[in-house]
C-alpha angles and dihedrals in degrees: 000000000000088000094053092047091052090052091050092051090049091050092051090049093050090048089050088053094047089050092051093048089050091063094047122097119190127216119194138173145114131279114202120211139059096272130071117240130205114258107204127182116181138167123217109236106159082296124031111275110202113216097176133013114168139141113247135187133178114342108006136185117180132169131212133182114258114175100175138015109284147164112240138173122238126202134174114201107318094336119095105213094192139339091206111057118148121220135174133180110290095011122148114214119192121194120202120172092187090071130072087225094048097184122083134165127046115011088006092147092051096046096046090051091048089051092055097042097060099050122106092273092072100036116123117267103230103144112140094009122122112249117246092016122122088249090058090048092049089054091053089047090052091053089048092051090050090056092048087053090057090047094054092047094046098090090233119146112267092252089050091050090053091058091054096042088050088056089049091052090052090051092052092050090047092052091046102044114012097097089047093055091043092053088061092053103036103035094160091059104033127041119221103265125235103240122196114236093240095043093109097042096096089064096055097097098047114115102219116221126224087230086071086084092066085083104080096215097051101108104071095045090046090049090053087059093056090045089057089057091049092047094051093044094247089115115052121202123199114199146335088271098049106033100100092048088048092056092043090053089066089069113086101201115079097215095048089046095056092044090053094047091049091048092049093049091050091049088054090050091051094049095040095240090153104142104135088349093145091061090051088051087055093047092048089066091074086066107025106077107148120101093239091047091055092051089053091053089054091050089051088053091054092050087050088056087053096049117104093200100084089058091053092066107107094026110141109234097164095109096061119102139183135187123258127218091282092052093252115137116242117196126208087229087067086077099052113142091041134070114253125222106202117196114194109197146136136214093245095053112098097203091042090057090044092059094053093084091045092048088056093048090048092048091055095046093050096043092122094060125087092250130134121207119219124175116195116192119209091203119135096208112069094190091054089049093052093046090050093050092050091048091052097041090238112174135165127062103348115174133177132221107187092177088064115185092359092068114103093241090055093046091046092053093041092237099186095150143016154263089051126167123204127185122204125197122234091275094057096256126130112271097168119014095194117015130192115267124270088238086065107087089205092072094059092050093047094049090047088059098039108039100048 
């Protein structure tokens, strides 16, 4: 019995080692010179996620954990070797500067082709073209098509070609939408661009591949492509319960459709956009069929159960008031009979500043609705607040809450981060405790349907 138990323990131990080895990738090569240099491998996931950072000298062989196929960047010292290196669990990557094709080992064909395709030779020719115009987008698509032609002529296996083409698709989306996405996150540095209505049309016939997701930052730029279809009316959404499924239905590939829907639901969880979220989860089961995907839906349902926002619906906020720029107190009850869109922000908050332009656009678009717009700044310095509003030409109902998150209103609504958008019903009660952002065109479509 003891012998059998020992054999079982050994077998489990061996299995554990095998599983650990399965998630390890190995990178090897040689560094010339007397001084060690830093080898860095990182993945872009919103922010850079460093997978390996180690000093190497002479012949080196280093391992890193890789749990899924991914595109990473690799640098040695101050030199970036490549921003498009493909790694998978268990892969062996060899780097040799003495060869024209510097990558060897697992996925050598993929990595050497990626290295060539993202040089200046294949960069989009956009000189003299207006940014965010159809002509500009057509130039980006031509560069993408040139890369695809090289992929098809490469001699790589079909599944290897899809990896490279997926990276090319990500680069196309990045060139198209990265600055639009950044303008929503870093409003103090990047102004919201003026985008022509037909800007995204040249991308309508592209069949997006599931390999697109190997690029860690794929979701925000891909969602901007979907947003563009909503904004121009090419993609119709039905209701608050179905809109994510409606957007996902525009994606032809089933794997990518599921990946997008799961990513969109997760973003809503993170931002607290949980009005009718349970209904969207139920609706998502029509698309999410994989075992891992179903487990994620269960995890999202657990997060929903922990959220305090659903219980806030119906809370009466009409008695709260805040001073305007003249020092006169304005009460939320002053707007009874209309819905009230409340924007909680501050002058030092990058995404808050980014949303200002989008709030103005949305207000103009929804002018026919019985909807009042109220901005409440959490700035502590009233003079700085007034100067900022003057600089930005901000008009309408502008209020100040110098007590910030210590104010009873903020505590009642659990305001732990901004920007935060709250919608009240015509009786001054919470209708949506944490609304989608004005920069999201879906919000405008929903409010046009719901607040008529």
